[in-house]
DRENFI-463424 format. One line per 2 residues: number of its first residue (from 1); their letters; for each residue y, x, z of C-alpha. Coordinates in steps of 0.25 Angstrom, whole numbers, plus 2048, in hexadecimal, padded with zeros to 3 digits. Layout:
REM DRENFI-463424
NUM	a	Y:X:Z; ... .
//
This chain:
REM DRENFI-463424
1	mt	DF0:582:705; DFB:57D:70D .
3	iq	DFF:57F:71A; E05:577:726 .
5	tv	E0C:57A:732; E0D:571:73F .
7	th	E16:574:749; E0F:577:757 .
9	ln	E14:573:763; E11:578:772 .
11	fr	E15:56F:77E; E14:56F:78D .
13	gd	E0E:562:78F; E16:556:785 .
15	ar	E0C:55B:778; E07:54C:779 .
17	aa	E14:546:77C; E1B:54C:770 .
19	le	E0F:54C:765; E0F:53C:768 .
21	ly	E1E:53C:767; E1D:543:759 .
23	qs	E14:53B:753; E1E:52F:756 .
25	vf	E28:535:74F; E20:53C:744 .
27	gg	E14:532:742; E06:538:740 .
29	hl	DFA:53A:747; DF9:541:756 .
31	ai	DEE:549:759; DED:54E:769 .
33	tt	DE2:557:76F; DE2:55A:77D .
35	ya	DDB:566:786; DD3:55D:78B .
37	da	DCF:558:77D; DCB:565:779 .
39	gm	DC5:566:785; DCC:56A:792 .
41	pa	DC8:561:79F; DCE:554:79E .
43	da	DD3:556:7AC; DD8:565:7A9 .
45	pg	DE8:566:7AB; DED:565:79D .
47	ag	DE1:55E:797; DE8:554:792 .
49	av	DF3:55D:789; DF3:55F:77C .
51	lf	DEC:56A:776; DED:565:768 .
53	gl	DF8:55B:761; DFB:557:755 .
55	vs	E04:54F:74F; E03:54D:73E .
57	ad	E09:542:738; E08:53E:728 .
59	ng	E17:541:727; E14:54F:727 .
61	fr	E18:550:736; E0F:55B:73D .
63	vm	E10:55F:74C; E06:566:756 .
65	gy	E08:567:764; E01:569:771 .
67	dv	E02:56C:77F; E01:57B:784 .
69	pg	DF7:57D:78F; DFB:57C:79E .
71	rt	E0A:579:798; E10:56A:79F .
73	eg	E1E:56A:7A0; E21:563:795 .
75	ml	E28:568:786; E26:572:77C .
77	vg	E22:57F:77F; E2B:589:77C .
79	gg	E37:57E:77A; E44:581:77E .
81	tt	E51:57D:777; E58:57A:76B .
83	rr	E68:576:768; E70:577:75C .
85	en	E7F:57E:761; E87:581:756 .
87	ht	E80:57D:74B; E76:584:74D .
89	tl	E66:584:754; E64:58B:75F .
91	td	E57:58B:767; E4D:593:76E .
93	qa	E40:588:768; E36:590:760 .
95	vf	E34:584:756; E38:577:750 .
97	vs	E32:56E:74B; E38:56A:73D .
99	vg	E38:55B:737; E3C:55A:729 .
101	sd	E3E:54C:720; E43:549:713 .
103	tl	E4D:53F:719; E53:53F:726 .
105	ee	E4F:52F:727; E42:535:72D .
107	lq	E48:53E:735; E51:536:73C .
109	gy	E44:52E:740; E3D:53A:745 .
111	wd	E49:540:74C; E4D:535:755 .
113	dl	E3E:533:759; E3D:542:75D .
115	av	E4E:541:762; E48:537:770 .
117	qg	E48:541:77C; E4C:54D:773 .
119	vv	E57:555:772; E5E:555:763 .
121	ve	E64:564:75F; E69:560:752 .
123	pl	E6E:552:74F; E63:54B:740 .
125	aa	E6F:54C:736; E74:551:728 .
127	sa	E73:560:72A; E79:56B:721 .
129	ws	E6A:56F:71C; E64:562:71D .
131	ag	E66:552:71B; E60:550:729 .
133	fg	E60:55C:734; E5F:55B:743 .
135	ml	E57:561:750; E53:55D:75D .
137	td	E48:55F:768; E3F:555:76D .
139	rf	E3C:551:77A; E2F:55A:77B .
141	gv	E3A:567:777; E35:566:768 .
143	tw	E41:569:75F; E40:563:751 .
145	sf	E49:565:745; E4B:55B:73A .
147	sv	E4F:55C:72E; E4F:554:720 .
149	vp	E48:55D:716; E4E:55D:707 .
151	s	E43:558:6FE .
//
């Protein structure tokens, strides 16, 4: 038997834009179901918001997201901030999305795309424990941790 875990991100109106970004970065298939698709009257407020969203790529990347009903102010629910200070990560965020790869070169491409309009917390570079490690918070408030994973 196998088990799979998938990060599920809760947005305040930005789920479609965030999932489209993640598909453009990591590739794969994007599936979106709106509240209207599930039966909400099409003219009701929030009917076009994302009820279910999934990016699924052959490279193993998976992420889900939706828009919390009635929330339209944008960004991630429970966002918060993450920063580095004195070689320590300080955060009030409950969850980071971790991305691992065999090579720094592969990570660099994902990193560069997610860093656009984002905030670099820790530059992607060799570290004491990895051939490559870095953290950034994307423009939607999601913090990503990147690591080269030893084979």
